[in-house]
C-alpha positions as CSV (number, residue, x, y, z in Angstrom):
1,M,-29.4,21.3,-104.4
2,F,-29.8,17.6,-103.5
3,V,-26.1,17.4,-102.7
4,A,-26.6,20.1,-100.1
5,T,-29.6,18.2,-98.7
6,A,-27.6,15.0,-98.5
7,V,-24.6,16.7,-96.8
8,L,-26.7,18.6,-94.3
9,S,-28.9,15.6,-93.5
10,A,-25.8,13.3,-93.0
11,L,-24.1,15.8,-90.7
12,L,-27.2,16.4,-88.7
13,A,-27.8,12.7,-88.4
14,A,-24.2,12.2,-87.2
15,V,-24.6,14.9,-84.5
16,L,-27.9,13.3,-83.4
17,L,-26.2,9.9,-83.1
18,L,-23.3,11.3,-81.1
19,S,-25.8,13.0,-78.8
20,A,-27.8,9.8,-78.4
21,R,-24.7,7.8,-77.6
22,G,-23.8,10.3,-74.9
23,K,-27.2,9.9,-73.3
24,L,-27.0,6.1,-73.5
25,V,-23.6,5.9,-71.9
26,R,-24.6,8.5,-69.3
27,D,-22.0,11.1,-70.3
28,P,-21.5,13.3,-67.3
29,A,-21.7,16.6,-69.3
30,Q,-25.0,15.6,-70.8
31,L,-26.4,14.4,-67.4
32,K,-25.4,17.8,-65.9
33,V,-27.3,19.7,-68.6
34,L,-30.4,17.5,-68.4
35,S,-30.4,17.8,-64.6
36,R,-30.1,21.6,-64.9
37,V,-33.2,21.7,-67.0
38,G,-35.1,19.3,-64.7
39,F,-35.3,16.3,-67.1
40,P,-36.0,13.0,-65.2
41,E,-32.9,10.8,-65.3
42,E,-35.0,7.6,-65.7
43,R,-36.3,9.0,-69.1
44,I,-33.1,10.0,-70.7
45,A,-33.1,6.9,-72.9
46,L,-36.3,8.2,-74.5
47,L,-34.4,11.2,-75.7
48,A,-31.7,9.0,-77.2
49,V,-34.4,6.9,-79.0
50,A,-35.9,10.1,-80.4
51,E,-32.5,11.3,-81.6
52,I,-31.7,7.9,-83.2
53,A,-35.1,7.9,-84.9
54,G,-34.5,11.4,-86.2
55,A,-31.1,10.4,-87.6
56,A,-32.5,7.4,-89.3
57,G,-35.3,9.3,-90.7
58,L,-33.0,12.0,-92.1
59,V,-30.9,9.4,-93.9
60,L,-33.8,7.3,-95.1
61,G,-35.5,10.5,-96.3
62,L,-32.7,11.0,-98.8
63,F,-34.3,8.0,-100.7
64,W,-37.9,8.8,-100.0
65,W,-38.6,12.5,-99.4
66,P,-41.7,12.2,-97.2
67,V,-39.7,10.3,-94.6
68,G,-37.1,13.1,-94.7
69,V,-39.7,15.8,-94.2
70,A,-41.3,13.9,-91.3
71,A,-37.9,13.4,-89.7
72,A,-36.9,17.0,-90.1
73,I,-40.2,18.1,-88.5
74,G,-39.5,15.7,-85.6
75,V,-36.0,17.0,-85.2
76,I,-37.3,20.6,-85.2
77,A,-39.9,19.7,-82.5
78,Y,-37.2,18.0,-80.4
79,F,-35.0,21.0,-80.4
80,V,-37.9,23.4,-79.8
81,G,-38.6,21.3,-76.7
82,A,-34.9,21.5,-75.8
83,V,-34.7,25.3,-76.1
84,G,-38.0,25.6,-74.3
85,S,-36.7,23.4,-71.4
86,H,-33.7,25.7,-71.0
87,L,-35.8,28.8,-71.1
88,R,-38.3,27.4,-68.7
89,V,-35.7,27.2,-65.9
90,R,-34.1,30.5,-67.0
91,D,-31.0,28.7,-68.3
92,F,-29.8,30.8,-71.2
93,Q,-27.1,28.4,-72.4
94,I,-29.2,27.6,-75.4
95,V,-26.7,28.1,-78.3
96,P,-26.2,24.3,-79.0
97,P,-29.9,23.3,-79.1
98,A,-30.8,26.6,-80.9
99,V,-28.1,26.0,-83.6
100,L,-29.4,22.4,-84.1
101,L,-32.9,23.8,-84.3
102,L,-31.9,26.1,-87.1
103,V,-30.0,23.2,-88.8
104,G,-33.2,21.2,-88.6
105,V,-35.1,24.0,-90.2
106,A,-32.5,24.2,-93.0
107,A,-32.7,20.4,-93.5
108,L,-36.5,20.7,-93.8
109,A,-36.3,23.5,-96.3
110,L,-33.7,21.7,-98.4
111,R,-35.7,18.5,-98.3
112,L,-38.8,20.3,-99.4
113,G,-36.9,22.0,-102.1
114,T,-35.7,18.8,-103.6
115,A,-38.9,16.8,-103.2
């Protein structure tokens, strides 16, 4: 079961880092989505920092499980916020953040199962 935890955590961390990179380089597609949900452009770097922290925590959590649990909870909270931001403005294009929310839940469940 630890192998599944490691693979899922690594994949989720990679996706988070790619997303953070897009925010830091001001990827037009990401800026469009963030604008659509009303996120302030001057605070986009904060989202990238949260994603980088989540990615680092997931990887470090493979070596010390409490960090992995905390990181997975943080990632879940991040994507609950993302889904909520879309729904708040009646934007129902929520599949990407909803899928990542579910992956975060799976990462938490696996990390708790191997603690």
